[in-house]
N, C-alpha and C positions, 0 to 999 in steps of 0.2 A: 530404375530410380533409386538414387542413394539417399541416406539420411542427412546429408550435407545441405545447408541452407541455399536456395537460389541466388545467383549472384545480384538480383535486383532487390534482395532483403538484406538491409544492413542492420546487424545485432549489436547491441552495445550492452554487455553484462556489466551492470554498474554496481559498485559497492554500495552499502548503506550509506547515508540514510535515504539515497534515490533508488527508486525502482528501475528495472531495465527500460531501455529505450529502444524503439525500432523505427526504421525508416524504409518505406516503400517507395522505390525509386521508379517511377512511371511518367506518362504524360502529366498526370495530376498527382504530385508527390504527397503522401500522407506520412506524417509523424504520430506514433503510438505512444503516449506517456512521456511526460516532459520531465518527471524527476521533482526531487525537492528543491524549493525556492532557491536557497543559496547557492545552488550547483549550477544555476543558468550559465555563468561564464564557461563551464566545461561543456555544456550541452551545445554552446554556440561554436566552440572549437571543434566539436565532434561534427557538426553539421558541415563546417567548412572543409574538414578532412573528407567528408563523404561527398563533397562535390555538389551539394544541394544548398543553395543559399537559403537562409530563413524566408526571404521574401518570395520564394519560388514555391513554397509548401501551399498545397491546396486546402488541407484540413489537419487541424491537430485533435486527434481522437484519444479519449481516454478510457482505459478498461473500467475504471471506477474513480471515485472522487477523493480518495484519501491523500494527504500531504505528499506522501512520497511518489504519487503519480501525477499529481496536477500542480505542483509547486511552480513550475516554470510557465504556467498557461497565461498568467497576467503578463508578464514581460513580452512574450511572443505575441499576444494579441494586441497589446497597446503598441509595440513597436513596428510590427509587422502586418497588422490588420488580418490576421489568420483566423478563420472561422473554426468554431469549436462546437461538435455535436456531443451530446450525451443522452442517456436514457432519460426519459421524461420525469421519473420519480427522483432523479438527483438534479437534472437540470432546472425543474421548477423551484426547488429549494434554494439553488444557487441565485436565480434570477429574481427570486423574491427576497433575497438578503436574509433569509431564514438563519436564526442563530444556531439552528441543527445542520446547516449545510457543512459538508465535509466531515461531520462529526467533530469539528475543530474545537467546540467548547468543551465537549466530553473528553477529548483526548488530550487538551491543551496543546494543540498542534495549529496554530494560525496559518491560514491560507490567504494570500493575497487575492482580493476578488476578482473575478473576470466574468464574462457573460457567455452563456450557452446560446448558441445561434441556431440550432437545429436539435430537434426531438429525435431519438432513434427507437425504434420498436423492433422487437424480435421478427426476423425474416427479412427486414430491409437489407440493400444492398448499396455498398459504396463502391462505384466503378471508378477506378483510378486511370483506365486506359485499357491496356491488355489484361487487366486482373480485377477481380470483383472480390470484395469482403463482404461475406454475408454475416449479418448480425446475429449472434445468438445470445439471448438474454439468460444469464447465468446467475441469479442471486443467491444469497447466502452469506458471503463475506460482506457485501452491501446489497441493499434491495435493488439497486440499479446497475449492479456489475454486468459487464458485457464481455463476451469473448467474440472473436472474428474468425471466421472459416472460409479458407480458400479451397474450394472441392477439387479444382483442376491439379492443385499442388498437394493436395492432402496435408495441408498445411492448418495449424491451428494457434491461434494467438489468444492465451487463455488468462492472462493477468494473474490475478491471486486466487483464481478457481482451483488451479493445480500447481503443485511444486515438484521440484526433483526429489527432495528428501524432507518435505515438511508439508503441512496443510495450513491453509488460512485461518487466522484466529477468528472466533465467532462472537458477535456482539448483540446479544438478544435485548439489550437496553436501548438501542438504537435502531436496529433491524427488526425488531419484533421476536416474539416468543417462539416463532417457527423457523427461526434463521438456521438452526442445525439441519432441519429437515429439508428446508430449501437448497441449502448447500448439497445435501446428498441427491436430491432430485437434479441438480444441476449436472453433478458428476455423471448421473445415469444417461442424461441427455448427451453429454460429450462422449460417453462410451459407446454411442450409437453412430458415431462419425467415422468415417474411414480416414484415420489420421496416420501419416507416417513421421511426422515432425511437429513438435509443439513447442511454443515460445512461452516460457512463464514469465511472470512479474518479477521473480527473483531467481538467482541462481542460473545454471547453465540450461541450454536447450535440453528438451526431453526427446531422446531418440528412440525410447521406448514408451511412448505415451500412454498406451492402454495400461501398461504395468503401473505406472505412476498414479492413474486414474483408479485402478482397483486398490493400490495400497492406501491412498486418499479415503476411498469408500470405507474400507475396512476399518480405519482410524475413527472415522465419524460414526461408524456403527458402534464402536465400543463406548464412545462418548454418550451415545443415547442411553446406555445403560449405566454409565458412571459420569453424571452430570458435573461433578466437580473437576473432572479433567478439561471440561470447557473452560472453567475459570482459571485453573492454574496456567493452561497454555495462553490464554488471553493476557492474563496479567503479566507473565513474564515477558511475552512478545511487546507489549505496550511499554512497559518499564525499561526493558532493555533499549527499545528505541528511543525513549525519552533521554536515558543516559548517553545515548549517541548524539543526540541533536544539542544536548547541553555539555557535551564533552567531559562527563562525569558530574558526581554531586558530592560535596564535602560531607564527611561523616554527620557533623551536626545539623545539617540541613536535609538529610534524607527523609526522616520521618515527617517533618513539616511538608516536604514537597509531596510525599504520598497521601497524607492527610487532606491535603488541598484538592486533590484530583477527583473529579466526579467518577471516573472509571474505577478507582480504587474503592471508593465508598459503595457504589453499586455491586461490584463483585463480591466485596467482603461480606456485605449484609445479605444480598439475595442468594448467591451461590455456596457461600461458606458459612452463613448463619453466625456471624462473628462481626461485632462493632469493629470499625476501622482501626481504632487506636490499638487494641490487643491483637489485631491481625498483622500489624506492622512487623514485628519480630518473627512471626511464623512465616511472613512472606519472604522477608529479607533472608531467612534461613533457607528457604527453598531456591532463591536467586543463587546463592552461593553453592549450595548442594548440586544444583543441576549444572553449574558451570555458566549460566547466562550472564552472571556478573562477578567481579572479584575486586577485593580492596587492594588499592595501590597505595599503600600507606594510608593518607587521610582520604582520598577520594574513593567513591565507589564507581567503577566504570564497566561498561559492557565488554565482554570477551570476544564478540563477533567484530570481525575487521570493519572498519568504516573510515569514510574520510571526514576531517575537520576542516572548518573554515579559516581563512587567513587571521581573522580576529581572534580565533581560538588559540590558533598557534602563537600568537603574541601574547595572550593573556593566560593561557594555561586553563585549568579547570574553572568552569563558571561557577561563581559564588552564589548566584540565585537562579532561579527557574523562570520560565515565561509568566509565571503567576507574581513575580515581583515580592517573593518572600523577603521580609525585611530581617534585619539582624536581632530583633525581638521575637521572632518567630510568627509574627501576625501575617496574615494571609489576605490578599485582595482577590476577589472574584471566587469562582468555585461554588 
């Protein structure tokens, strides 16, 4: 048995702002993670190339409910009546139209609403025909994060629980004070599985999954003793992602944008013990030092490769955030 994916597993390693997408081709095809909302046209083209029309999909399953993983759900559900299962803890927030669903308000990453049709629990199985996906509850990054294990193929679909060369950012303000410990416990569970190949939510497939799991465990273990690292990692990941979906922010808008963000205020006060306004220059200095962002003359842009929308191609750098920062620096929401 090689570390190559089986021919019935279609893997699309997607650039940001979308997460990776998978398609299990079987009697009842299953799509896993639909990507960022504006990337739906690219998703539909990929399904056509994969010879599985959207209307043939049995289920659209998400590893968790962040915008880069579920942004295409609403379109696929409304146009093709696809059923969407999720873990109960995330599905109930979504179906109740809770403002904390998707952490959309906290992250300032709106998600077009959809309906969860089935609640999944640890140990459930999704039988697609010849294959069965065993549900493994892997909380940490989010409370309802799910992985999927196919024991006969020794294949793991792990979302953001494990990456090739990074770890998932931790959000104690929406996922609870024990989020880091839960992430470590989830890694311990995954380490007990017989895995030859793992598919992460970002980056390439993991051909040495146990090594990736151990690297992640060691990094999280370090964070237990150095909790500020939790904050630096999360803030840099969240803001870099914001720069991607906005296609950069102009120099005179960056500070207003950060101060309007709930995540920035929470991390600055709780993990760095600094009021948000004086934390802005410290944070920007670290973004530049680490290479997570760079100035391109006036705009601050993310350095990680990402795709931009046709509207952004026409208009260039966005002058405002999703929070509608006006020209006087006033902020709505947050």
